[in-house]
N, C-alpha and C positions, 0 to 999 in steps of 0.2 A: 500642184506643188512646185515650188521653185528650188531647184537643186542648189544653187549658191546659198540661198537662205537656209536650207537644210544643213549644209556643210557648217555654216556658222552656228546653227543650233547645236549640232553634235559637238563642235569645239567647246561651246559654253558648258554643255553637260559634262564633258570630260574634265574640263578645268574645275568645275564645281565639285567633282568627285575626286579631285586630286590626281588625275591621270593625264598623260600627254597624248597628243594626236599621234605622235610617232609610235607610241606603244600600241594604240588601236590599229594603226596601219600595219604594223608588224604582225599583229594577230590576224588581220584580214588578208595579209599577203598582197598589199596594194602599195605601189610606189608613191612616195611623197609628191613627186612631180605631177602624178595623175590627180592627186587630191587638190593641188593648186589649180590645175586646169578646170576642175569642177567648180572650185570656189570662185574662179574668175568668170565662169559661164562659157568657157571656151569649148567644153565638151560635155556630153551627157553620159553617165556611166551605163555600162551594161547591167541588165537586171541581176544577173548572177553576181557581179562584182558589188553592186549596191547592197544586195542581200548579205554579203560577207561583212560589209561596212556596218550595216545596221546590227548584225549579230554581235560583232566585236564591240561596238559602242554600247549596246544593251548589256553585255556581260560586264563591262567596266563601269558603266554609269547608267543603271536602270532608270527608266523614266519615259520611254516612248512606247505608245500603245501599238498593238498589233494592227489596228485599223490605220494608224499613221503609216506603218510600213507597207500595208496593202495599197494605200493611196499613192505612195512613192513608186511602188512597182508599176501601178497602172499608168502613172504619168510618164515614167521612163519608157514603157511599152507603147506610149502614144494613144492609149485608150481614153476617150472622154469619160468623165466621172459617171455620167448616167449609164453608159454602156458597161462600165466596170461594175457598177452596183448591180445591174441586172444579171451579170454573169456569175455572181456569188451565190 
């Protein structure tokens, strides 16, 4: 999974549901500058922080499956997909 692409996908979901990124970031307690760094590919979020983002986005704009979240967590943790699947 590509974090910058995920950020864009979340932004599109929020926009489609009539919510702002700022609102989601407030709920997740994440600074907007951090969001921008992820979007630009400058940093990768911590698993715990990304989980807050996913939860806040899902609450505001449902549409992402639990398997997508698990794949994101695996990617952030640096686990290859095959290993991640075997561990579930």
